[in-house]
Backbone bond lengths (Angstrom), bond angles and torsions (degrees), N, CA, C in turn:
res aa  C-N    CA-C-N  psi(-1)  N-CA   C-N-CA  omega(-1)  CA-C   N-CA-C  phi
1 X - - - 1.456 - - 1.523 109.57 -
2 X 1.330 118.58 129.15 1.468 119.30 176.73 1.513 111.00 -72.50
3 X 1.331 116.65 145.26 1.451 121.57 178.20 1.520 109.18 -81.53
4 X 1.342 117.24 122.65 1.450 121.72 -178.14 1.520 111.86 -92.24
5 X 1.315 116.29 -37.70 1.460 122.34 172.72 1.516 105.64 -149.85
6 X 1.314 118.48 178.28 1.459 121.03 -173.47 1.523 111.45 -52.83
7 X 1.357 114.92 117.91 1.463 122.75 176.72 1.535 113.46 63.10
8 X 1.317 118.69 20.04 1.455 124.24 176.72 1.529 108.53 -120.46
9 X 1.348 115.67 127.24 1.450 120.34 -173.04 1.523 109.31 -127.31
10 X 1.322 115.57 137.99 1.468 119.95 -179.69 1.515 110.55 -94.60
11 X 1.335 115.59 138.89 1.451 120.74 174.10 1.511 111.08 -108.80
12 X 1.348 115.48 -25.48 1.460 121.13 -179.73 1.516 107.98 -147.07
13 X 1.339 116.11 129.82 1.464 121.05 177.95 1.517 108.97 -124.61
14 X 1.353 115.97 161.00 1.455 119.43 176.88 1.523 109.94 -86.34
15 X 1.321 116.68 -173.50 1.463 120.82 -174.94 1.524 112.75 -65.84
16 X 1.345 115.80 -15.17 1.461 119.70 179.01 1.522 112.84 -101.29
17 X 1.324 115.61 2.92 1.453 119.82 177.80 1.507 115.16 86.97
18 X 1.347 117.25 8.99 1.458 120.16 178.14 1.522 109.68 -84.77
19 X 1.323 116.18 143.72 1.462 121.35 -172.65 1.537 110.79 -72.43
20 X 1.353 115.28 128.99 1.467 122.18 173.04 1.520 111.50 -104.79
21 X 1.332 116.18 -30.73 1.459 121.51 -177.66 1.514 108.35 -148.51
22 X 1.327 115.59 132.43 1.449 117.63 -179.02 1.510 112.56 -162.37
23 X 1.334 114.57 -169.48 1.462 120.10 179.69 1.522 109.13 -141.04
24 X 1.339 116.11 161.95 1.451 121.21 177.38 1.522 108.69 -151.93
25 X 1.327 115.84 165.30 1.461 120.43 176.71 1.527 109.26 -151.74
26 X 1.291 116.90 176.84 1.468 128.02 175.46 1.522 114.97 68.58
27 X 1.327 118.85 -17.56 1.465 120.49 177.43 1.520 108.60 -118.35
28 X 1.353 116.08 162.36 1.463 119.56 -173.27 1.522 113.24 -78.26
29 X 1.325 117.62 -33.89 1.467 122.42 179.95 1.519 109.59 -135.82
30 X 1.326 118.20 159.62 1.468 120.60 -179.03 1.530 112.52 -63.10
31 X 1.310 114.04 160.71 1.464 122.92 179.47 1.527 110.27 -65.79
32 X 1.329 116.35 153.22 1.467 121.17 178.52 1.531 111.41 -115.36
33 X 1.327 116.12 24.69 1.460 119.97 177.88 1.522 110.09 -61.61
34 X 1.337 117.42 131.59 1.462 122.01 -179.54 1.523 110.69 -69.80
35 X 1.337 115.77 147.19 1.455 121.55 173.12 1.511 114.74 76.07
36 X 1.350 118.26 20.04 1.465 121.13 179.55 1.525 111.43 -118.31
37 X 1.324 116.91 -47.76 1.470 121.87 -171.51 1.530 110.18 -106.54
38 X 1.317 116.06 118.56 1.463 121.00 -178.89 1.538 109.78 -67.38
39 X 1.333 116.92 150.28 1.459 120.40 174.50 1.531 109.18 -56.13
40 X 1.333 116.49 132.90 1.457 121.23 -177.11 1.507 113.76 88.64
41 X 1.324 117.72 -1.63 1.465 121.32 179.01 1.528 110.73 -57.82
42 X 1.324 115.90 140.26 1.459 122.70 176.70 1.522 108.74 -109.06
43 X 1.340 115.61 127.27 1.454 120.78 177.90 1.527 109.29 -122.00
44 X 1.333 115.45 131.52 1.465 121.44 179.63 1.515 109.78 -103.91
45 X 1.328 116.45 131.92 1.451 120.97 176.46 1.521 108.44 -86.07
46 X 1.316 116.94 125.17 1.465 119.93 -170.41 1.519 113.36 -99.70
47 X 1.342 116.04 24.25 1.455 117.54 172.14 1.522 108.78 -91.89
48 X 1.316 118.49 -162.50 1.469 121.80 -175.26 1.520 112.65 -65.28
49 X 1.344 117.48 -22.47 1.465 118.94 -176.22 1.521 112.47 -73.19
50 X 1.344 116.54 -38.77 1.471 119.89 -178.80 1.513 113.32 66.50
51 X 1.332 118.03 29.36 1.461 121.18 -177.57 1.522 111.46 -73.90
52 X 1.342 115.46 153.90 1.467 122.60 176.68 1.516 109.79 -117.16
53 X 1.360 115.61 139.71 1.456 121.71 179.67 1.517 109.72 -126.43
54 X 1.337 115.78 148.63 1.462 121.75 175.82 1.515 109.22 -122.32
55 X 1.352 116.03 138.76 1.454 120.60 174.89 1.526 108.53 -79.66
56 X 1.326 116.39 102.79 1.464 121.41 179.40 1.526 110.80 -94.02
57 X 1.334 114.86 3.85 1.455 119.85 176.14 1.514 110.51 -95.13
58 X 1.311 116.56 -137.41 1.474 121.80 -178.39 1.520 110.08 -126.19
59 X 1.310 116.33 173.30 1.460 121.22 175.64 1.522 110.40 -60.18
60 X 1.314 115.81 -40.82 1.459 120.42 -177.83 1.525 112.66 -76.16
61 X 1.335 116.78 -26.35 1.465 120.63 -176.94 1.525 110.08 -142.08
62 X 1.330 117.35 79.80 1.463 120.34 -177.94 1.528 111.86 -62.24
63 X 1.341 115.47 142.46 1.465 122.38 174.71 1.521 106.56 -138.90
64 X 1.315 116.51 122.89 1.458 120.00 -170.41 1.527 111.64 -101.59
65 X 1.331 114.35 132.32 1.458 121.55 176.54 1.518 108.12 -120.40
66 X 1.324 116.38 130.90 1.459 119.70 -179.83 1.525 109.80 -74.72
67 X 1.313 117.78 128.36 1.466 121.81 -179.04 1.525 112.17 -111.47
68 X 1.311 117.50 -13.35 1.466 121.81 173.91 1.513 107.10 -152.26
69 X 1.332 115.81 114.90 1.461 119.48 -175.50 1.510 113.30 -76.44
70 X 1.335 117.20 -8.73 1.449 119.85 -178.85 1.513 111.78 58.95
71 X 1.299 117.20 -140.28 1.467 120.99 -177.95 1.516 112.33 -66.81
72 X 1.342 116.52 -16.47 1.463 118.66 -179.82 1.519 112.34 -84.21
73 X 1.328 116.93 -3.24 1.454 120.52 -178.10 1.514 111.66 -87.82
74 X 1.338 115.91 -155.43 1.460 120.71 -179.85 1.520 108.90 -69.83
75 X 1.304 116.93 123.00 1.462 120.67 179.28 1.512 112.41 -104.32
76 X 1.325 116.39 -16.32 1.459 118.81 179.28 1.527 109.85 -156.12
77 X 1.342 115.80 132.10 1.457 122.11 172.86 1.513 108.40 -103.58
78 X 1.324 116.36 148.56 1.454 119.75 175.51 1.513 108.34 -146.32
79 X 1.301 115.92 165.93 1.464 120.83 -175.96 1.518 109.21 108.42
80 X 1.350 116.52 -134.29 1.457 119.94 -179.36 1.527 111.80 -67.31
81 X 1.349 116.98 -29.48 1.465 121.98 177.84 1.512 107.87 -122.31
82 X 1.336 117.21 132.23 1.452 120.43 178.32 1.517 109.72 -117.29
83 X 1.325 115.87 148.07 1.464 122.54 174.27 1.517 107.81 -159.96
84 X 1.342 115.54 146.35 1.454 119.51 177.80 1.520 111.50 80.64
85 X 1.344 118.03 -163.70 1.469 125.73 3.85 1.523 112.61 -71.99
86 X 1.325 114.72 160.84 1.448 120.94 179.77 1.506 109.88 151.75
87 X 1.319 116.19 -177.22 1.457 121.78 177.94 1.512 109.05 -121.89
88 X 1.323 115.47 166.37 1.457 118.84 -178.45 1.514 111.17 73.92
89 X 1.317 115.88 -158.29 1.462 120.35 179.86 1.519 110.86 -66.44
90 X 1.333 115.79 130.34 1.458 121.34 179.10 1.529 109.03 -126.27
91 X 1.317 116.54 132.34 1.465 119.87 176.12 1.516 109.34 -68.26
92 X 1.335 116.21 132.69 1.466 121.24 179.74 1.520 110.03 -103.91
93 X 1.309 116.00 144.00 1.458 122.22 179.74 1.518 109.43 -126.68
94 X 1.331 116.11 126.04 1.463 120.39 174.68 1.525 107.54 -81.89
95 X 1.318 116.12 114.76 1.472 119.94 -176.50 1.515 112.51 -105.99
96 X 1.334 117.60 -12.39 1.461 119.76 -177.47 1.522 109.66 -158.39
97 X 1.310 115.46 162.44 1.461 122.73 170.76 1.516 106.39 -121.29
98 X 1.330 115.42 111.84 1.468 121.47 -176.10 1.522 111.34 49.37
99 X 1.316 115.87 43.70 1.459 121.05 175.27 1.518 115.23 88.21
100 X 1.336 118.10 -8.98 1.471 120.73 178.44 1.520 108.19 -89.67
101 X 1.307 117.82 117.61 1.452 122.27 -174.37 1.523 111.75 -59.72
102 X 1.345 115.27 138.75 1.457 121.18 179.49 1.519 111.21 -58.62
103 X 1.355 116.42 -39.18 1.470 117.30 -179.73 1.520 111.40 -63.90
104 X 1.352 117.22 -27.88 1.466 120.04 175.43 1.516 110.56 -69.88
105 X 1.363 115.71 -38.52 1.462 119.57 178.58 1.525 110.90 -65.26
106 X 1.322 115.62 -43.83 1.462 120.05 179.86 1.524 110.33 -65.04
107 X 1.330 116.52 -43.91 1.464 119.75 178.82 1.517 110.59 -60.43
108 X 1.342 116.05 -34.41 1.454 119.94 -179.46 1.516 113.53 -61.88
109 X 1.335 115.98 -28.50 1.469 119.84 177.87 1.516 110.15 -61.54
110 X 1.329 115.66 -36.52 1.460 120.54 -175.28 1.524 112.85 -93.55
111 X 1.329 117.33 -13.91 1.468 120.11 179.60 1.515 111.72 -112.84
112 X 1.354 115.68 13.88 1.474 120.98 174.51 1.530 111.76 61.13
113 X 1.351 114.95 50.69 1.456 120.70 176.84 1.522 110.30 -119.57
114 X 1.326 115.85 157.51 1.454 121.07 178.16 1.527 108.89 -128.50
115 X 1.327 115.76 159.97 1.457 122.04 178.49 1.517 109.10 -81.82
116 X 1.315 116.59 121.83 1.463 122.53 -178.34 1.525 109.53 -93.88
117 X 1.341 115.94 132.81 1.461 121.48 178.12 1.513 110.15 -113.78
118 X 1.325 116.17 147.65 1.454 123.04 168.69 1.521 105.65 -118.70
119 X 1.337 117.08 104.36 1.460 120.26 -170.37 1.513 108.95 66.01
120 X 1.337 117.48 -121.93 1.460 121.59 178.61 1.520 112.50 -103.17
121 X 1.338 117.28 13.18 1.457 120.98 -175.54 1.517 110.81 -112.66
122 X 1.338 115.82 126.80 1.459 120.14 175.61 1.520 108.95 -72.50
123 X 1.330 116.73 130.98 1.463 120.16 -176.30 1.519 113.52 -117.12
124 X 1.326 118.89 -11.84 1.455 118.64 178.08 1.512 112.80 154.16
125 X 1.326 114.34 178.75 1.457 121.49 178.95 1.526 108.92 -99.64
126 X 1.330 115.68 136.74 1.464 120.26 179.35 1.527 108.90 -132.16
127 X 1.340 116.97 154.50 1.463 118.98 178.97 1.520 112.03 -59.63
128 X 1.328 115.18 138.41 1.458 121.01 176.54 1.518 108.15 -110.77
129 X 1.309 116.27 115.87 1.448 120.06 179.56 1.509 108.50 -153.16
130 X 1.312 116.43 170.70 1.450 120.41 176.31 1.518 108.39 -67.84
131 X 1.323 116.14 120.62 1.454 122.05 -179.78 1.526 107.23 -93.71
132 X 1.327 117.76 122.27 1.462 121.00 -172.86 1.518 111.34 -123.13
133 X 1.321 115.58 148.29 1.450 121.21 177.15 1.521 109.92 -157.79
134 X 1.324 116.62 165.46 1.464 122.61 -179.76 1.523 108.93 -121.07
135 X 1.321 116.67 128.20 1.455 121.55 -178.67 1.524 111.12 -76.91
136 X 1.312 115.58 144.23 1.458 122.94 173.29 1.524 107.04 -129.28
137 X 1.326 116.08 122.20 1.465 121.40 179.45 1.521 111.78 52.92
138 X 1.321 115.97 41.71 1.462 120.32 174.87 1.510 115.35 75.08
139 X 1.337 117.98 25.68 1.461 120.85 179.81 1.521 110.02 -148.86
140 X 1.332 114.72 149.38 1.458 121.19 176.61 1.516 107.57 -151.67
141 X 1.348 116.38 145.67 1.462 120.70 -178.70 1.517 110.19 -129.03
142 X 1.337 114.84 147.89 1.452 121.46 174.33 1.520 107.99 -123.78
143 X 1.329 116.55 146.49 1.455 120.39 179.91 1.519 109.30 -75.66
144 X 1.334 115.19 161.82 1.462 120.35 -178.23 1.519 112.27 -66.90
145 X 1.337 117.70 -16.37 1.459 120.53 -178.87 1.521 112.58 -92.43
146 X 1.335 117.45 -1.70 1.456 120.29 179.27 1.518 109.51 -92.63
147 X 1.335 115.74 116.28 1.458 120.89 178.77 1.514 108.80 -125.81
148 X 1.307 115.26 148.46 1.455 119.66 178.30 1.510 110.42 -168.30
149 X 1.312 115.47 151.54 1.454 118.58 178.78 1.519 110.71 -72.16
150 X 1.329 117.35 -25.50 1.453 122.20 176.35 1.524 109.42 -137.03
151 X 1.322 115.93 152.86 1.452 121.33 179.81 1.523 108.91 -125.57
152 X 1.309 116.77 134.37 1.455 122.05 -179.53 1.517 109.48 -120.41
153 X 1.326 115.72 122.30 1.468 121.95 179.98 1.520 109.01 -115.98
154 X 1.310 115.68 134.56 1.461 120.86 172.08 1.519 107.83 -99.63
155 X 1.317 116.60 122.06 1.464 119.51 -179.80 1.529 110.45 -74.08
156 X 1.311 115.04 164.56 1.455 119.17 166.17 1.521 108.14 -66.35
157 X 1.325 118.42 167.52 1.464 121.23 177.09 1.526 109.10 -62.78
158 X 1.319 116.90 123.59 1.469 121.67 -175.15 1.525 111.15 -105.75
159 X 1.317 114.04 148.48 1.468 120.72 173.34 1.530 109.13 -132.07
160 X 1.349 114.96 31.45 1.457 121.43 -176.50 1.527 110.39 -57.45
161 X 1.319 115.97 123.91 1.463 120.78 -176.55 1.512 111.01 -70.93
162 X 1.339 115.42 160.20 1.456 121.17 175.34 1.526 109.10 -57.03
163 X 1.327 116.64 129.42 1.458 121.72 -179.95 1.512 114.80 85.16
164 X 1.330 118.23 -9.45 1.462 121.69 -179.72 1.529 110.34 -90.96
165 X 1.323 115.69 172.88 1.460 119.92 -176.66 1.522 111.49 -119.66
166 X 1.328 114.55 157.01 1.465 123.43 175.10 1.523 107.02 -127.75
167 X 1.328 117.36 129.12 1.465 122.43 179.61 1.522 110.33 -108.60
168 X 1.316 115.24 135.84 1.461 121.73 178.12 1.524 108.33 -127.63
169 X 1.329 116.77 120.51 1.462 121.65 177.47 1.518 108.65 -101.42
170 X 1.339 115.65 124.06 1.459 122.12 -177.69 1.521 109.06 -114.18
171 X 1.327 115.92 124.45 1.465 120.91 173.41 1.520 107.77 -100.82
172 X 1.335 115.14 119.55 1.465 119.95 -171.42 1.520 107.81 -159.54
173 X 1.325 117.08 125.23 1.461 121.16 -179.67 1.511 113.75 -60.90
174 X 1.337 117.56 -19.64 1.457 119.89 178.68 1.527 112.76 -80.33
175 X 1.319 116.96 -10.06 1.458 121.08 177.40 1.521 108.24 -100.21
176 X 1.317 117.15 120.89 1.459 121.00 179.97 1.518 109.67 -129.98
177 X 1.311 115.43 165.11 1.464 120.47 178.65 1.518 111.59 -65.30
178 X 1.353 116.78 -16.43 1.459 120.40 179.94 1.524 112.55 -103.97
179 X 1.340 118.13 6.88 1.468 119.92 175.88 1.525 108.76 -57.87
180 X 1.339 116.43 123.89 1.455 120.56 -175.62 1.522 112.72 -74.33
181 X 1.319 115.87 -32.00 1.465 119.19 -176.62 1.515 109.57 -149.81
182 X 1.316 116.43 133.79 1.465 121.99 172.73 1.516 107.13 -126.52
183 X 1.308 115.43 116.49 1.465 120.20 178.09 1.520 109.94 -94.95
184 X 1.332 117.46 126.59 1.467 122.35 -174.72 1.524 109.72 -129.10
185 X 1.321 115.84 135.10 1.461 121.77 178.43 1.528 108.68 -134.62
186 X 1.336 117.04 138.64 1.473 122.19 175.46 1.522 108.72 -121.50
187 X 1.337 116.11 136.68 1.463 119.79 179.12 1.530 108.95 -154.15
188 X 1.323 115.14 166.63 1.459 120.80 -173.11 1.527 113.00 -64.74
189 X 1.337 114.57 140.14 1.454 122.08 161.92 1.527 106.31 -110.18
190 X 1.353 117.05 -90.79 1.472 118.07 175.29 1.525 111.81 -87.76
191 X 1.340 117.01 -18.90 1.467 120.28 -178.80 1.524 111.18 -66.00
192 X 1.321 114.80 148.78 1.475 121.01 176.57 1.529 111.11 -126.97
193 X 1.332 116.38 2.35 1.461 120.17 -178.70 1.524 109.27 -145.01
194 X 1.332 114.91 161.33 1.454 121.08 -175.25 1.518 110.36 87.76
195 X 1.333 115.66 148.32 1.458 120.16 -179.59 1.529 108.16 -132.57
196 X 1.331 115.85 103.47 1.455 120.01 -179.10 1.528 111.00 -84.51
197 X 1.322 115.38 122.12 1.464 121.19 177.92 1.521 108.46 -121.13
198 X 1.338 115.96 132.24 1.460 120.01 -179.73 1.523 110.30 -61.22
199 X 1.322 115.25 128.54 1.457 120.24 -178.60 1.537 111.56 -107.83
200 X 1.333 117.01 -36.52 1.467 119.21 179.39 1.518 110.44 -161.19
201 X 1.346 114.33 159.82 1.464 122.52 174.47 1.518 107.64 -131.51
202 X 1.321 116.89 129.03 1.456 121.90 174.24 1.522 107.82 -114.43
203 X 1.340 116.50 116.15 1.464 121.28 -176.39 1.522 110.80 -99.90
204 X 1.325 115.10 138.79 1.468 121.65 170.26 1.518 106.45 -136.08
205 X 1.317 116.08 175.42 1.452 118.29 179.85 1.510 111.96 -64.54
206 X 1.325 117.07 111.90 1.454 121.17 176.28 1.510 115.74 84.07
207 X 1.321 118.87 5.49 1.462 119.79 177.92 1.523 109.61 -157.23
208 X 1.313 114.83 166.72 1.461 121.47 176.13 1.521 108.41 -153.12
209 X 1.316 115.89 148.24 1.464 121.16 175.72 1.517 108.52 -113.67
210 X 1.330 115.04 121.98 1.461 121.62 177.74 1.535 107.68 -100.23
211 X 1.306 116.14 129.65 1.462 120.73 176.35 1.523 108.25 -112.86
212 X 1.330 115.45 122.75 1.454 122.22 179.61 1.527 109.68 -111.26
213 X 1.306 115.83 144.41 1.460 120.90 175.41 1.521 109.13 -113.42
214 X 1.331 115.92 134.74 1.460 120.27 174.44 1.525 107.28 -79.09
215 X 1.331 115.45 104.76 1.467 119.60 -174.59 1.537 112.67 -90.86
216 X 1.344 115.47 3.66 1.461 117.38 175.23 1.543 108.19 -63.24
217 X 1.321 118.24 134.73 1.476 119.88 -176.00 1.530 114.03 -68.19
218 X 1.343 117.03 -23.12 1.473 117.95 -175.51 1.514 114.85 -136.36
219 X 1.327 118.21 -30.27 1.463 120.72 -169.27 1.528 112.64 -94.36
220 X 1.333 114.49 136.21 1.462 120.66 173.50 1.526 109.44 -82.30
221 X 1.332 115.95 157.06 1.463 120.22 172.32 1.528 108.78 -63.67
222 X 1.329 116.50 147.89 1.460 118.93 -175.00 1.529 113.00 -136.90
223 X 1.338 116.67 34.45 1.464 118.86 179.08 1.519 111.21 169.51
224 X 1.320 115.56 -160.69 1.467 120.94 -177.88 1.524 110.84 -87.56
225 X 1.339 114.00 151.25 1.462 121.68 175.94 1.523 108.80 -121.57
226 X 1.319 115.78 154.63 1.458 121.85 167.61 1.528 107.14 -93.48
227 X 1.317 116.17 135.41 1.468 121.11 172.50 1.524 106.92 -124.41
228 X 1.321 115.27 122.24 1.441 121.79 -177.86 1.528 108.82 -115.52
229 X 1.339 117.10 140.86 1.470 119.40 176.57 1.517 110.63 -148.61
230 X 1.308 114.49 158.95 1.460 121.65 169.52 1.512 107.99 -143.40
231 X 1.326 117.18 152.30 1.461 122.02 -176.55 1.518 109.79 -128.42
232 X 1.337 116.27 140.99 1.455 121.52 175.22 1.515 108.39 -134.52
């Protein structure tokens, strides 16, 4: 390789003799001499670091940006993603999601657990099961430690007339004012008449009120209903 400037050697030049690819040593960054290094030129540092630089400036005014730090770059990742230690290409392993170990997530598949979030932060694994409760006077509450992918509520015995409404207020830490979607279904338990259809949902922090309308044209409700919901 011909020496273009002190300790800088060209391996590839363009038709005008300007350096496109080369190497250098003994200094920390490539030379900025005007009229030597073409825009986009790549220079490799041939010391132990093995760093690569690109001329992001111009032929007249070279400006060097490091594009591969070599051994001077990241040698080891830790935390949710691990890699290294070492230099060059390192295989990365995802060991956690926001601090929750992957093996805990996998184990949860087999032990019926789900990942619990507080806002946008994962806080741990909790049992996933059908969460059940019985309404009294149009209300039901669940403790903050009760988690489940689905919730099943048994209403009190209803006699809601045709065209009338039934309101159910649910207190549940999984229901928040920012819940994007709440899926609600009502169906018979002991009742054999009346048709409850969800009419509205009012969300507040930690609770929601479901209003159902009996859409049967003539028959009143005549017993208990199951109401199932989930929130995301």
